[in-house]
A tleap script that builds the chain and sets N, CA, C and O, in Angstrom:
source leaprc.protein.ff14SB
mol = sequence {
  NMET ARG PHE TYR THR PHE ASP GLU VAL THR
  GLU LEU PHE GLN ILE HIE ASP LYS LYS LEU
  ARG THR LEU VAL ALA ASN ASN GLN ILE PRO
  PHE ILE ARG ILE GLY LYS GLU TYR ARG PHE
  LEU GLU ASP ASP LEU LYS GLN TRP PHE THR
  ASP ASN ARG TYR LYS THR VAL GLU ILE THR
  TYR GLY LYS LYS GLN ALA CGLY
}
set mol.1.N position { 98.274 125.891 59.922 }
set mol.1.CA position { 99.647 126.004 60.372 }
set mol.1.C position { 100.211 124.585 60.465 }
set mol.1.O position { 99.645 123.723 61.139 }
set mol.2.N position { 101.326 124.356 59.785 }
set mol.2.CA position { 101.952 123.037 59.803 }
set mol.2.C position { 103.376 123.152 60.303 }
set mol.2.O position { 104.130 124.033 59.888 }
set mol.3.N position { 103.729 122.258 61.187 }
set mol.3.CA position { 105.087 122.186 61.703 }
set mol.3.C position { 105.773 120.949 61.136 }
set mol.3.O position { 105.156 119.894 60.993 }
set mol.4.N position { 107.047 121.090 60.818 }
set mol.4.CA position { 107.864 119.972 60.356 }
set mol.4.C position { 108.804 119.543 61.479 }
set mol.4.O position { 109.245 120.368 62.279 }
set mol.5.N position { 109.103 118.260 61.529 }
set mol.5.CA position { 110.099 117.753 62.467 }
set mol.5.C position { 111.485 117.943 61.857 }
set mol.5.O position { 111.628 118.312 60.691 }
set mol.6.N position { 112.486 117.684 62.670 }
set mol.6.CA position { 113.867 117.783 62.213 }
set mol.6.C position { 114.107 116.870 61.013 }
set mol.6.O position { 114.667 117.294 60.002 }
set mol.7.N position { 113.681 115.624 61.133 }
set mol.7.CA position { 113.892 114.655 60.054 }
set mol.7.C position { 113.138 115.043 58.784 }
set mol.7.O position { 113.637 114.841 57.676 }
set mol.8.N position { 111.949 115.593 58.941 }
set mol.8.CA position { 111.181 116.017 57.770 }
set mol.8.C position { 111.880 117.149 57.020 }
set mol.8.O position { 111.847 117.197 55.790 }
set mol.9.N position { 112.510 118.056 57.760 }
set mol.9.CA position { 113.222 119.166 57.107 }
set mol.9.C position { 114.451 118.663 56.354 }
set mol.9.O position { 114.748 119.140 55.259 }
set mol.10.N position { 115.165 117.699 56.939 }
set mol.10.CA position { 116.328 117.161 56.220 }
set mol.10.C position { 115.890 116.485 54.924 }
set mol.10.O position { 116.579 116.580 53.908 }
set mol.11.N position { 114.758 115.811 54.958 }
set mol.11.CA position { 114.238 115.176 53.738 }
set mol.11.C position { 113.722 116.217 52.748 }
set mol.11.O position { 113.974 116.115 51.547 }
set mol.12.N position { 113.004 117.212 53.248 }
set mol.12.CA position { 112.436 118.255 52.402 }
set mol.12.C position { 113.513 118.995 51.614 }
set mol.12.O position { 113.371 119.204 50.409 }
set mol.13.N position { 114.590 119.390 52.295 }
set mol.13.CA position { 115.663 120.144 51.655 }
set mol.13.C position { 116.795 119.248 51.140 }
set mol.13.O position { 117.760 119.732 50.548 }
set mol.14.N position { 116.664 117.950 51.371 }
set mol.14.CA position { 117.664 116.972 50.932 }
set mol.14.C position { 119.061 117.344 51.412 }
set mol.14.O position { 120.012 117.433 50.636 }
set mol.15.N position { 119.146 117.558 52.728 }
set mol.15.CA position { 120.427 117.880 53.350 }
set mol.15.C position { 120.703 116.875 54.461 }
set mol.15.O position { 119.789 116.230 54.976 }
set mol.16.N position { 121.960 116.754 54.816 }
set mol.16.CA position { 122.389 115.854 55.876 }
set mol.16.C position { 121.973 116.442 57.226 }
set mol.16.O position { 121.922 117.663 57.381 }
set mol.17.N position { 121.679 115.592 58.188 }
set mol.17.CA position { 121.249 116.081 59.495 }
set mol.17.C position { 122.314 116.934 60.180 }
set mol.17.O position { 121.983 117.839 60.945 }
set mol.18.N position { 123.574 116.658 59.915 }
set mol.18.CA position { 124.651 117.467 60.499 }
set mol.18.C position { 124.591 118.899 59.979 }
set mol.18.O position { 124.845 119.845 60.726 }
set mol.19.N position { 124.261 119.059 58.714 }
set mol.19.CA position { 124.158 120.393 58.139 }
set mol.19.C position { 122.997 121.168 58.776 }
set mol.19.O position { 123.133 122.351 59.090 }
set mol.20.N position { 121.849 120.488 58.966 }
set mol.20.CA position { 120.707 121.166 59.592 }
set mol.20.C position { 121.017 121.512 61.042 }
set mol.20.O position { 120.644 122.587 61.512 }
set mol.21.N position { 121.691 120.620 61.754 }
set mol.21.CA position { 122.069 120.923 63.142 }
set mol.21.C position { 122.963 122.161 63.210 }
set mol.21.O position { 122.833 122.971 64.128 }
set mol.22.N position { 123.852 122.307 62.259 }
set mol.22.CA position { 124.731 123.477 62.221 }
set mol.22.C position { 123.937 124.738 61.909 }
set mol.22.O position { 124.171 125.782 62.519 }
set mol.23.N position { 123.000 124.656 60.967 }
set mol.23.CA position { 122.143 125.812 60.673 }
set mol.23.C position { 121.362 126.241 61.912 }
set mol.23.O position { 121.239 127.434 62.189 }
set mol.24.N position { 120.839 125.279 62.648 }
set mol.24.CA position { 120.096 125.575 63.873 }
set mol.24.C position { 121.028 126.182 64.918 }
set mol.24.O position { 120.699 127.203 65.522 }
set mol.25.N position { 122.182 125.566 65.135 }
set mol.25.CA position { 123.130 126.040 66.151 }
set mol.25.C position { 123.589 127.461 65.886 }
set mol.25.O position { 123.856 128.218 66.819 }
set mol.26.N position { 123.682 127.825 64.612 }
set mol.26.CA position { 124.133 129.171 64.231 }
set mol.26.C position { 122.968 130.134 63.966 }
set mol.26.O position { 123.162 131.243 63.469 }
set mol.27.N position { 121.756 129.684 64.308 }
set mol.27.CA position { 120.546 130.497 64.086 }
set mol.27.C position { 120.433 130.985 62.651 }
set mol.27.O position { 120.051 132.130 62.409 }
set mol.28.N position { 120.763 130.119 61.700 }
set mol.28.CA position { 120.702 130.469 60.284 }
set mol.28.C position { 119.413 129.995 59.629 }
set mol.28.O position { 119.192 130.249 58.445 }
set mol.29.N position { 118.563 129.313 60.379 }
set mol.29.CA position { 117.280 128.840 59.878 }
set mol.29.C position { 116.266 129.019 61.013 }
set mol.29.O position { 116.587 128.758 62.173 }
set mol.30.N position { 115.053 129.459 60.690 }
set mol.30.CA position { 114.071 129.674 61.763 }
set mol.30.C position { 113.565 128.346 62.331 }
set mol.30.O position { 113.249 127.419 61.585 }
set mol.31.N position { 113.494 128.272 63.657 }
set mol.31.CA position { 113.035 127.061 64.326 }
set mol.31.C position { 112.410 127.421 65.665 }
set mol.31.O position { 112.595 128.521 66.185 }
set mol.32.N position { 111.672 126.476 66.202 }
set mol.32.CA position { 111.102 126.601 67.535 }
set mol.32.C position { 111.577 125.384 68.311 }
set mol.32.O position { 111.538 124.263 67.804 }
set mol.33.N position { 112.016 125.602 69.516 }
set mol.33.CA position { 112.463 124.487 70.343 }
set mol.33.C position { 111.386 124.199 71.385 }
set mol.33.O position { 110.981 125.080 72.144 }
set mol.34.N position { 110.939 122.969 71.405 }
set mol.34.CA position { 109.944 122.528 72.371 }
set mol.34.C position { 110.596 121.415 73.178 }
set mol.34.O position { 110.703 120.278 72.719 }
set mol.35.N position { 111.021 121.751 74.363 }
set mol.35.CA position { 111.787 120.792 75.165 }
set mol.35.C position { 113.103 120.514 74.472 }
set mol.35.O position { 113.888 121.429 74.225 }
set mol.36.N position { 113.346 119.246 74.155 }
set mol.36.CA position { 114.579 118.876 73.456 }
set mol.36.C position { 114.367 118.731 71.955 }
set mol.36.O position { 115.305 118.426 71.219 }
set mol.37.N position { 113.147 118.948 71.506 }
set mol.37.CA position { 112.801 118.765 70.098 }
set mol.37.C position { 112.788 120.095 69.356 }
set mol.37.O position { 112.490 121.140 69.934 }
set mol.38.N position { 113.116 120.040 68.073 }
set mol.38.CA position { 113.044 121.215 67.210 }
set mol.38.C position { 111.851 121.066 66.278 }
set mol.38.O position { 111.576 119.975 65.778 }
set mol.39.N position { 111.147 122.167 66.050 }
set mol.39.CA position { 110.043 122.197 65.099 }
set mol.39.C position { 110.262 123.382 64.165 }
set mol.39.O position { 110.817 124.411 64.552 }
set mol.40.N position { 109.820 123.210 62.948 }
set mol.40.CA position { 110.016 124.212 61.915 }
set mol.40.C position { 108.659 124.543 61.305 }
set mol.40.O position { 107.994 123.663 60.759 }
set mol.41.N position { 108.251 125.781 61.392 }
set mol.41.CA position { 106.967 126.217 60.864 }
set mol.41.C position { 107.049 126.313 59.338 }
set mol.41.O position { 107.979 126.910 58.795 }
set mol.42.N position { 106.080 125.728 58.662 }
set mol.42.CA position { 106.090 125.677 57.202 }
set mol.42.C position { 106.235 127.067 56.574 }
set mol.42.O position { 107.043 127.251 55.664 }
set mol.43.N position { 105.464 128.039 57.050 }
set mol.43.CA position { 105.545 129.393 56.487 }
set mol.43.C position { 106.929 130.008 56.677 }
set mol.43.O position { 107.436 130.690 55.786 }
set mol.44.N position { 107.540 129.768 57.839 }
set mol.44.CA position { 108.898 130.275 58.095 }
set mol.44.C position { 109.909 129.634 57.151 }
set mol.44.O position { 110.805 130.310 56.646 }
set mol.45.N position { 109.766 128.326 56.911 }
set mol.45.CA position { 110.683 127.634 56.009 }
set mol.45.C position { 110.538 128.138 54.578 }
set mol.45.O position { 111.532 128.323 53.876 }
set mol.46.N position { 109.297 128.359 54.148 }
set mol.46.CA position { 109.076 128.889 52.799 }
set mol.46.C position { 109.716 130.255 52.639 }
set mol.46.O position { 110.368 130.525 51.631 }
set mol.47.N position { 109.531 131.123 53.635 }
set mol.47.CA position { 110.113 132.468 53.574 }
set mol.47.C position { 111.636 132.396 53.613 }
set mol.47.O position { 112.312 133.101 52.863 }
set mol.48.N position { 112.176 131.546 54.485 }
set mol.48.CA position { 113.630 131.399 54.591 }
set mol.48.C position { 114.206 130.901 53.265 }
set mol.48.O position { 115.235 131.395 52.804 }
set mol.49.N position { 113.539 129.922 52.658 }
set mol.49.CA position { 114.003 129.378 51.388 }
set mol.49.C position { 113.960 130.444 50.295 }
set mol.49.O position { 114.905 130.567 49.515 }
set mol.50.N position { 112.878 131.211 50.231 }
set mol.50.CA position { 112.743 132.283 49.238 }
set mol.50.C position { 113.824 133.341 49.433 }
set mol.50.O position { 114.435 133.798 48.467 }
set mol.51.N position { 114.054 133.724 50.679 }
set mol.51.CA position { 115.055 134.756 50.974 }
set mol.51.C position { 116.478 134.294 50.705 }
set mol.51.O position { 117.357 135.118 50.455 }
set mol.52.N position { 116.719 132.987 50.752 }
set mol.52.CA position { 118.087 132.468 50.656 }
set mol.52.C position { 118.358 131.616 49.433 }
set mol.52.O position { 119.432 131.023 49.324 }
set mol.53.N position { 117.423 131.540 48.519 }
set mol.53.CA position { 117.608 130.599 47.412 }
set mol.53.C position { 118.750 130.971 46.477 }
set mol.53.O position { 119.279 130.099 45.788 }
set mol.54.N position { 119.141 132.226 46.431 }
set mol.54.CA position { 120.249 132.629 45.562 }
set mol.54.C position { 121.499 132.976 46.351 }
set mol.54.O position { 122.465 133.495 45.792 }
set mol.55.N position { 121.486 132.694 47.639 }
set mol.55.CA position { 122.628 132.962 48.502 }
set mol.55.C position { 123.320 131.648 48.844 }
set mol.55.O position { 122.707 130.581 48.821 }
set mol.56.N position { 124.578 131.744 49.152 }
set mol.56.CA position { 125.316 130.601 49.657 }
set mol.56.C position { 125.286 130.689 51.169 }
set mol.56.O position { 125.684 131.701 51.746 }
set mol.57.N position { 124.821 129.642 51.805 }
set mol.57.CA position { 124.808 129.593 53.258 }
set mol.57.C position { 126.090 128.911 53.686 }
set mol.57.O position { 126.327 127.748 53.360 }
set mol.58.N position { 126.920 129.647 54.422 }
set mol.58.CA position { 128.199 129.100 54.852 }
set mol.58.C position { 127.998 128.235 56.080 }
set mol.58.O position { 127.442 128.681 57.083 }
set mol.59.N position { 128.445 127.021 55.996 }
set mol.59.CA position { 128.344 126.071 57.097 }
set mol.59.C position { 129.744 125.814 57.620 }
set mol.59.O position { 130.630 125.395 56.875 }
set mol.60.N position { 129.938 126.068 58.910 }
set mol.60.CA position { 131.223 125.814 59.542 }
set mol.60.C position { 131.027 124.737 60.599 }
set mol.60.O position { 130.252 124.915 61.539 }
set mol.61.N position { 131.715 123.642 60.446 }
set mol.61.CA position { 131.608 122.541 61.399 }
set mol.61.C position { 132.645 122.721 62.487 }
set mol.61.O position { 133.725 123.258 62.243 }
set mol.62.N position { 132.320 122.279 63.673 }
set mol.62.CA position { 133.267 122.363 64.778 }
set mol.62.C position { 132.796 123.351 65.808 }
set mol.62.O position { 131.617 123.702 65.859 }
set mol.63.N position { 133.708 123.794 66.620 }
set mol.63.CA position { 133.380 124.678 67.734 }
set mol.63.C position { 133.101 126.098 67.237 }
set mol.63.O position { 133.684 126.570 66.261 }
set mol.64.N position { 132.181 126.759 67.954 }
set mol.64.CA position { 131.910 128.162 67.655 }
set mol.64.C position { 133.056 128.998 68.195 }
set mol.64.O position { 133.633 128.684 69.235 }
set mol.65.N position { 133.375 130.051 67.489 }
set mol.65.CA position { 134.404 130.960 67.948 }
set mol.65.C position { 133.759 132.050 68.794 }
set mol.65.O position { 132.665 132.517 68.476 }
set mol.66.N position { 134.422 132.453 69.858 }
set mol.66.CA position { 133.910 133.535 70.695 }
set mol.66.C position { 133.960 134.825 69.912 }
set mol.66.O position { 134.941 135.108 69.226 }
set mol.67.N position { 132.905 135.605 70.014 }
set mol.67.CA position { 132.849 136.809 69.202 }
set mol.67.C position { 132.715 138.043 69.913 }
set mol.67.O position { 132.660 139.107 69.297 }
savepdb mol mol.pdb
quit
């Protein structure tokens, strides 16, 4: 079992840290929070990538809207 750090995931997927923070905030990517740190399980990331590789993930910056 391997866990990735926040920075490792941004490098792995070649995305900006702001984009990953938005994915986490919107629960659009699987993660585990340990204290103030985020960890990403390798198997979860592989499954998430496989499930979403042909989908467009909509990223909305700014405040969340009440739903």
